[in-house]
C-alpha positions in Angstrom: -0.4 0.5 -0.1 1.6 3.4 -1.2 1.3 6.4 1.3 1.7 9.9 0.3 4.7 11.8 1.8 4.4 15.9 1.9 8.1 17.5 1.3 8.5 21.0 2.3 10.7 22.8 -0.4 12.9 25.1 0.3 14.1 28.0 -1.4 17.4 28.9 -1.9 18.0 32.6 -1.4 20.8 34.0 -3.5 22.7 36.5 -2.2 23.2 40.0 -3.8 26.8 38.9 -5.3 25.6 35.5 -6.6 22.7 37.9 -8.5 24.7 40.3 -9.6 27.2 37.2 -11.2 24.1 35.7 -12.4 23.3 39.3 -14.4 26.7 39.6 -15.8 27.0 35.8 -17.0 23.2 36.4 -18.8 24.6 39.2 -20.4 27.5 38.1 -21.5 25.8 35.1 -23.1 23.3 37.3 -24.8 26.0 39.0 -26.3 27.4 36.3 -28.1 23.9 35.6 -29.4 23.5 38.7 -30.6 26.6 39.0 -32.5 26.3 34.9 -33.8 22.6 36.3 -35.2 24.1 39.4 -37.1 27.4 37.1 -37.8 25.0 34.8 -39.6 22.8 37.0 -41.4 25.7 38.6 -42.9 27.3 35.5 -44.0 23.7 34.9 -46.4 23.5 38.3 -47.3 26.9 39.7 -47.5 25.6 43.3 -47.8 22.8 44.6 -45.6 21.5 48.0 -44.6 21.4 48.5 -40.6 17.2 48.3 -40.4 17.5 45.1 -42.3 20.3 43.5 -40.3 18.6 44.7 -37.1 15.3 43.0 -37.9 16.8 39.8 -39.6 19.5 39.3 -36.7 16.3 39.2 -34.6 14.5 36.9 -36.1 17.6 34.2 -36.6 18.2 34.5 -32.9 14.5 34.1 -32.5 14.6 30.8 -34.8 18.2 29.8 -33.0 18.3 26.3 -32.0 17.2 26.0 -28.0 20.7 24.2 -26.9 22.3 27.6 -27.8 20.8 29.6 -24.5 18.8 28.4 -21.2 16.6 31.2 -21.9 13.8 31.7 -24.9 13.2 34.9 -26.8 14.4 38.5 -25.6 13.8 41.9 -27.3 17.0 43.2 -28.7 17.5 46.5 -27.2 18.6 49.2 -30.6 21.4 50.5 -28.8 22.8 47.1 -27.5 22.4 46.2 -31.1 24.4 49.6 -32.3 27.0 48.8 -29.4 27.3 45.3 -31.1 27.8 46.4 -34.6 30.5 49.4 -33.5 32.4 46.2 -31.9 32.1 43.7 -35.2 33.4 46.8 -36.9 36.2 47.3 -34.7 37.2 43.8 -34.5 37.0 43.5 -38.6 34.0 41.7 -39.2 31.8 44.3 -40.9 33.1 47.1 -42.9 31.0 49.8 -43.0 30.3 51.6 -46.6 30.4 54.9 -45.8 33.0 55.1 -42.7 32.0 58.5 -42.2 28.5 58.1 -41.4 27.8 56.7 -37.9 26.0 53.0 -37.5 22.1 53.9 -38.2 19.5 54.1 -40.1 20.6 54.3 -44.0 24.1 52.7 -43.0 24.9 49.7 -45.3 27.5 47.2 -44.0 29.4 44.6 -46.1 30.4 41.1 -44.2 34.2 40.7 -44.4 35.3 36.9 -44.1 
């Protein structure tokens, strides 16, 4: 004969340091996922306008394999996206067609293999 046993769950509380470390790790993981999405779009398209790149990268990120991250969807903030594009230009993954223009609406980028 089976008996039911009630087991109380003890919620583990995180310290502020653990919360900060988890947040920093999540931001780093998100940065890598966004860069992966941008590079994936650029490898396929070769030349893309800034707004199209943002939309296509967001679409790629939403349809990424579930094994890439522990969380599902997030909305890509425009400022974060612009900063990542600038970082990819600095690291010579992308090249702006008009270097004198700041990244933003109307800018075109070429993929450097």
